[in-house]
SETIDO-449546 format. One line per 4 residues: number of its first residue (from 1); their letters; for each residue x, y, z of C-alpha. Coordinates in nm, 3 decimals, always signed. Layout:
NUM	a	X Y Z | ...
! end
This chain:
1	xxxx	+11.119 +8.025 +8.993 | +11.009 +8.382 +9.144 | +11.122 +8.687 +9.035 | +11.244 +8.880 +9.299
5	xxxx	+11.231 +9.309 +9.257 | +11.525 +9.464 +9.433 | +11.320 +9.776 +9.539 | +11.158 +9.512 +9.822
9	xxxx	+11.442 +9.371 +9.931 | +11.568 +9.468 +10.328 | +11.930 +9.419 +10.391 | +12.019 +9.128 +10.548
13	xxxx	+12.045 +9.223 +10.854 | +11.699 +9.368 +10.877 | +11.528 +9.123 +10.709 | +11.275 +8.894 +10.845
17	xxxx	+11.397 +8.576 +11.050 | +11.271 +8.213 +10.978 | +11.117 +8.168 +11.329 | +10.950 +8.443 +11.513
21	xxxx	+10.886 +8.507 +11.896 | +10.536 +8.574 +11.998 | +10.542 +8.893 +12.224 | +10.480 +8.818 +12.602
25	xxxx	+10.463 +9.079 +12.858 | +10.323 +9.365 +12.628 | +10.058 +9.471 +12.903 | +9.662 +9.457 +12.850
29	xxxx	+9.483 +9.712 +12.975 | +9.098 +9.726 +13.048 | +8.906 +10.031 +12.976 | +8.615 +9.882 +13.145
33	xxxx	+8.614 +10.231 +13.409 | +8.667 +10.507 +13.120 | +8.375 +10.726 +12.987 | +8.304 +10.942 +12.750
37	xxxx	+8.133 +11.211 +12.892 | +8.173 +11.528 +12.997 | +7.956 +11.508 +13.312 | +8.103 +11.213 +13.439
41	xxxx	+8.392 +11.154 +13.684 | +8.701 +11.220 +13.514 | +9.049 +11.022 +13.571 | +9.182 +11.271 +13.793
45	xxxx	+8.861 +11.258 +14.023 | +8.847 +10.937 +14.136 | +9.115 +10.662 +14.331 | +8.950 +10.410 +14.150
49	xxxx	+9.126 +10.521 +13.847 | +9.474 +10.514 +14.038 | +9.573 +10.127 +13.920 | +9.435 +10.208 +13.556
53	xxxx	+9.691 +10.506 +13.563 | +9.953 +10.329 +13.691 | +9.899 +10.024 +13.435 | +9.926 +10.290 +13.171
57	xxxx	+10.248 +10.455 +13.305 | +10.416 +10.150 +13.346 | +10.334 +10.012 +12.972 | +10.510 +10.343 +12.861
61	xxxx	+10.792 +10.353 +13.040 | +10.895 +9.982 +13.018 | +10.711 +9.902 +12.647 | +10.626 +10.172 +12.448
65	xxxx	+10.323 +9.943 +12.342 | +10.024 +9.810 +12.544 | +9.712 +9.672 +12.416 | +9.324 +9.796 +12.528
69	xxxx	+9.012 +9.603 +12.567 | +8.688 +9.741 +12.634 | +8.768 +10.061 +12.472 | +8.443 +10.189 +12.400
73	xxxx	+8.455 +10.211 +12.043 | +8.161 +10.028 +11.873 | +8.228 +9.727 +11.718 | +7.928 +9.785 +11.420
77	xxxx	+8.140 +10.119 +11.356 | +8.476 +9.921 +11.306 | +8.329 +9.656 +11.093 | +8.261 +9.897 +10.883
81	xxxx	+8.533 +10.077 +10.775 | +8.739 +9.730 +10.774 | +8.442 +9.617 +10.524 | +8.489 +9.965 +10.351
85	xxxx	+8.875 +9.906 +10.333 | +8.837 +9.508 +10.163 | +8.587 +9.679 +9.939 | +8.829 +9.986 +9.817
89	xxxx	+9.155 +9.805 +9.823 | +8.947 +9.561 +9.550 | +8.863 +9.773 +9.283 | +9.136 +9.832 +8.989
93	xxxx	+9.412 +9.987 +8.993 | +9.274 +10.231 +8.753 | +9.014 +10.334 +8.995 | +9.202 +10.397 +9.287
97	xxxx	+9.458 +10.601 +9.119 | +9.225 +10.815 +9.091 | +9.242 +10.933 +9.428 | +9.664 +10.887 +9.364
101	xxxx	+9.867 +11.065 +9.650 | +10.133 +11.240 +9.581 | +10.431 +11.555 +9.603 | +10.124 +11.790 +9.668
105	xxxx	+9.817 +11.591 +9.697 | +9.970 +11.468 +10.044 | +9.642 +11.233 +10.139 | +9.446 +10.966 +9.954
109	xxxx	+9.593 +10.629 +9.763 | +9.941 +10.548 +9.712 | +10.146 +10.203 +9.632 | +10.510 +10.271 +9.608
113	xxxx	+10.550 +10.402 +9.951 | +10.896 +10.374 +10.116 | +11.069 +10.350 +10.471 | +11.450 +10.376 +10.560
117	xxxx	+11.503 +10.369 +10.170 | +11.338 +10.037 +10.115 | +10.975 +10.029 +9.912 | +10.703 +9.884 +10.136
121	xxxx	+10.529 +9.545 +10.018 | +10.164 +9.759 +10.120 | +9.921 +9.963 +9.935 | +9.780 +10.256 +10.134
125	xxxx	+9.491 +10.546 +10.184 | +9.493 +10.811 +10.355 | +9.265 +11.093 +10.502 | +9.301 +11.374 +10.769
129	xxxx	+8.976 +11.346 +11.066 | +8.921 +11.740 +11.059 | +9.080 +12.021 +10.819 | +9.389 +12.110 +10.925
133	xxxx	+9.445 +12.470 +11.029 | +9.796 +12.604 +10.849 | +10.115 +12.744 +11.050 | +10.051 +13.119 +11.031
137	xxxx	+10.257 +13.251 +10.681 | +10.449 +13.478 +10.884 | +10.725 +13.280 +10.859 | +10.871 +13.243 +10.473
141	xxxx	+10.939 +12.845 +10.568 | +10.619 +12.837 +10.646 | +10.453 +12.989 +10.359 | +10.611 +12.734 +10.158
145	xxxx	+10.424 +12.475 +10.328 | +10.103 +12.644 +10.349 | +10.108 +12.690 +9.947 | +10.271 +12.390 +9.808
149	xxxx	+10.077 +12.125 +9.943 | +9.757 +12.058 +9.980 | +9.536 +11.910 +10.264 | +9.204 +11.806 +10.141
153	xxxx	+9.078 +11.466 +10.208 | +9.045 +11.292 +9.855 | +8.727 +11.046 +9.862 | +8.670 +10.780 +9.598
157	xxxx	+8.360 +10.807 +9.439 | +8.347 +10.367 +9.522 | +8.249 +10.246 +9.764 | +7.951 +10.445 +9.782
161	xxxx	+7.915 +10.417 +10.166 | +8.292 +10.447 +10.206 | +8.319 +10.839 +10.347 | +8.047 +10.739 +10.613
165	xxxx	+8.222 +10.454 +10.728 | +8.597 +10.599 +10.774 | +8.417 +10.932 +10.921 | +8.204 +10.750 +11.190
169	xxxx	+8.454 +10.528 +11.297 | +8.688 +10.837 +11.329 | +8.512 +11.012 +11.606 | +8.478 +10.712 +11.774
173	xxxx	+8.882 +10.650 +11.765 | +8.959 +10.967 +11.805 | +8.748 +11.002 +12.152 | +8.948 +10.681 +12.274
177	xxxx	+9.328 +10.880 +12.161 | +9.207 +11.182 +12.368 | +9.126 +11.003 +12.706 | +9.395 +10.763 +12.683
181	xxxx	+9.627 +11.128 +12.655 | +9.427 +11.251 +13.032 | +9.569 +10.897 +13.127 | +9.911 +10.932 +12.994
185	xxxx	+9.908 +11.331 +13.146 | +9.801 +11.169 +13.456 | +10.053 +10.915 +13.461 | +10.319 +11.169 +13.408
189	xxxx	+10.186 +11.353 +13.727 | +10.000 +11.658 +13.490 | +9.655 +11.761 +13.463 | +9.392 +11.510 +13.277
193	xxxx	+9.369 +11.766 +13.039 | +9.722 +11.939 +12.943 | +9.771 +11.745 +12.627 | +9.437 +11.885 +12.449
197	xxxx	+9.573 +12.221 +12.362 | +9.809 +12.114 +12.109 | +9.482 +11.898 +11.934 | +9.253 +12.195 +11.880
201	xxxx	+9.342 +12.248 +11.524 | +9.476 +11.875 +11.522 | +9.648 +11.719 +11.157 | +9.562 +11.334 +11.327
205	xxxx	+9.490 +11.099 +11.004 | +9.382 +10.762 +10.932 | +9.516 +10.497 +10.712 | +9.407 +10.211 +10.555
209	xxxx	+9.649 +9.950 +10.527 | +9.664 +9.649 +10.226 | +9.924 +9.416 +10.267 | +9.898 +9.134 +9.981
213	xxxx	+10.035 +8.808 +9.951 | +10.449 +8.867 +9.943 | +10.589 +8.599 +9.692 | +10.908 +8.633 +9.901
217	xxxx	+10.829 +8.668 +10.248 | +11.187 +8.658 +10.389 | +11.356 +8.891 +10.201 | +11.107 +9.243 +10.211
221	xxxx	+10.862 +9.401 +10.515 | +10.516 +9.514 +10.410 | +10.623 +9.806 +10.677 | +11.034 +9.893 +10.702
225	xxxx	+11.162 +9.966 +11.078 | +11.011 +10.285 +11.209 | +10.888 +10.482 +11.493 | +10.581 +10.653 +11.469
229	xxxx	+10.623 +11.046 +11.430 | +10.333 +11.188 +11.581 | +10.195 +11.148 +11.942 | +9.971 +10.859 +11.989
233	xxxx	+9.921 +10.549 +11.729 | +9.566 +10.377 +11.773 | +9.641 +10.050 +11.587 | +9.313 +9.827 +11.459
237	xxxx	+9.439 +9.460 +11.310 | +9.274 +9.186 +11.137 | +9.337 +8.840 +11.274 | +9.637 +8.785 +10.996
241	xxxx	+9.868 +8.930 +11.253 | +10.242 +9.062 +11.179 | +10.320 +9.366 +11.355 | +10.654 +9.296 +11.527
245	xxxx	+10.759 +9.528 +11.829 | +11.178 +9.563 +11.882 | +11.190 +9.475 +12.287 | +11.378 +9.774 +12.483
249	xxxx	+11.486 +9.530 +12.769 | +11.679 +9.351 +12.462 | +11.638 +9.461 +12.131 | +11.474 +9.148 +11.993
253	xxxx	+11.170 +9.174 +11.769 | +10.905 +9.006 +11.906 | +10.552 +8.969 +11.724 | +10.196 +9.110 +11.880
257	xxxx	+9.941 +8.831 +11.904 | +9.620 +9.000 +11.783 | +9.333 +8.984 +11.995 | +8.958 +9.040 +11.914
261	xxxx	+8.838 +9.379 +11.895 | +9.129 +9.500 +12.104 | +9.387 +9.823 +11.976 | +9.721 +9.838 +11.966
265	xxxx	+9.852 +10.177 +12.140 | +10.186 +10.324 +12.090 | +10.420 +10.630 +12.201 | +10.531 +10.839 +11.920
269	xxxx	+10.807 +11.098 +11.904 | +10.637 +11.392 +12.019 | +10.549 +11.235 +12.355 | +10.942 +11.058 +12.405
273	xxxx	+10.991 +11.510 +12.338 | +10.717 +11.628 +12.562 | +10.832 +11.382 +12.838 | +11.191 +11.448 +12.795
277	xxxx	+11.218 +11.118 +12.769 | +11.050 +10.962 +13.042 | +10.862 +10.768 +12.774 | +10.990 +10.691 +12.416
281	xxxx	+10.816 +10.631 +12.113 | +10.955 +10.245 +12.015 | +11.075 +10.094 +11.674 | +10.853 +9.840 +11.499
285	xxxx	+10.750 +9.711 +11.155 | +10.490 +9.471 +11.025 | +10.612 +9.066 +10.858 | +10.398 +9.026 +10.541
289	xxxx	+10.315 +8.675 +10.464 | +10.328 +8.400 +10.067 | +9.927 +8.358 +10.182 | +9.678 +8.578 +10.365
293	xxxx	+9.600 +8.944 +10.260 | +9.615 +9.187 +10.552 | +9.441 +9.481 +10.668 | +9.513 +9.707 +10.918
297	xxxx	+9.399 +10.096 +11.022 | +9.590 +10.279 +11.241 | +9.509 +10.679 +11.371 | +9.775 +10.894 +11.471
301	xxxx	+9.658 +11.130 +11.725 | +9.911 +11.456 +11.569 | +9.887 +11.828 +11.681 | +9.827 +12.129 +11.490
305	xxxx	+10.102 +12.197 +11.274 | +10.213 +12.552 +11.392 | +10.315 +12.377 +11.702 | +10.676 +12.328 +11.859
309	xxxx	+10.731 +12.055 +12.028 | +10.940 +12.068 +12.313 | +10.994 +11.895 +12.695 | +10.697 +12.063 +12.883
313	xxxx	+10.846 +12.283 +13.186 | +10.668 +12.085 +13.450 | +10.901 +11.756 +13.358 | +11.229 +11.928 +13.336
317	xxxx	+11.422 +12.077 +13.642 | +11.822 +12.145 +13.729 | +11.841 +11.768 +13.773 | +11.629 +11.707 +13.439
321	xxxx	+11.735 +11.970 +13.195 | +11.498 +11.941 +12.896 | +11.694 +11.714 +12.615 | +11.520 +11.841 +12.297
325	xxxx	+11.518 +12.171 +12.105 | +11.183 +12.275 +12.028 | +11.080 +12.058 +11.722 | +10.800 +12.240 +11.491
329	xxxx	+10.571 +11.953 +11.400 | +10.467 +12.085 +11.062 | +10.783 +12.080 +10.918 | +10.867 +11.816 +11.098
333	xxxx	+10.596 +11.639 +10.915 | +10.663 +11.715 +10.573 | +11.032 +11.632 +10.596 | +10.926 +11.277 +10.688
337	xxxx	+10.648 +11.298 +10.459 | +10.833 +11.353 +10.133 | +11.097 +11.099 +10.219 | +10.807 +10.853 +10.212
341	xxxx	+10.836 +10.969 +9.818 | +11.139 +10.824 +9.662 | +11.457 +10.644 +9.766 | +11.703 +10.868 +9.883
345	xxxx	+12.102 +10.849 +9.951 | +12.051 +11.020 +10.312 | +11.830 +10.907 +10.662 | +11.532 +11.079 +10.663
349	xxxx	+11.471 +11.306 +10.966 | +11.456 +11.154 +11.284 | +11.379 +11.260 +11.653 | +11.676 +11.228 +11.782
353	xxxx	+11.851 +11.467 +11.533 | +11.661 +11.743 +11.784 | +11.854 +11.602 +12.095 | +12.078 +11.878 +12.276
357	x	+12.434 +11.765 +12.300
! end
């Protein structure tokens, strides 16, 4: 009989169901039309993009999730980081903990993360896409963020090609994220580059996830139910699958079927605030299984630490007043990251705590 470690056990109402519903209707969007060349035609200057922009907007509004194909991210670079991730997680624990994350060093390897105060069945490795620019230290609270945390990437010595594979992939997927943000802006009736200034000193990061086989997949989750705190997530998942999305129409958990060489895109909390709830961040989770290892690589687009996120003036008026007070991204992120380390008696900070009454 398998001994069950209670730290991984979900409350009865949050455990996976014996049967799963395969997602039908999650939009699949073809990005063949897009390009990344600045001297080429931009989405806002051509009517051929109108259908694509409409598709993006409908997907964000109705689902908060969609999948993209023909995205221009080179398959070779995607495959290299996938191999690097498997090789890294295949190292001994003694080797991996040399770059272990802790309460001060916010990047690196970690194997004991909690979501909603329940430990996840996974191990992860985090790295920043660029070195964050800190919050100006004129505010004492901001000064604490600057001094208490280390934001440097902690690269392992092995595998030897690991850092190069990660950085090459990051450059490509970041370009895709910015292009998607242009399309999202246009779908909201904004200028294509409306969001770009928020990312000059971005805190975007990539996470390598490994979900080992679990002897009690009916009780545990690889990643508990949650909403992404950042702006936009671009997820590379393998063929094992396991991602489940809570459908907005009825609250049912549905499984997103992997599509080869596609990315799964989802709206984060910050888009929800900027859009004043026009586009909502949607709850999702990750199932585990008893037979196969699962790997995934999400890219999280995030603004500068000093950014105060609030509903955009262009999207609010007398009939649609702002629904949120400003959210300081640096403080919000730190609060959420701190709650990942230990089980707490109170709920961690959520975006609805910033709702105006």
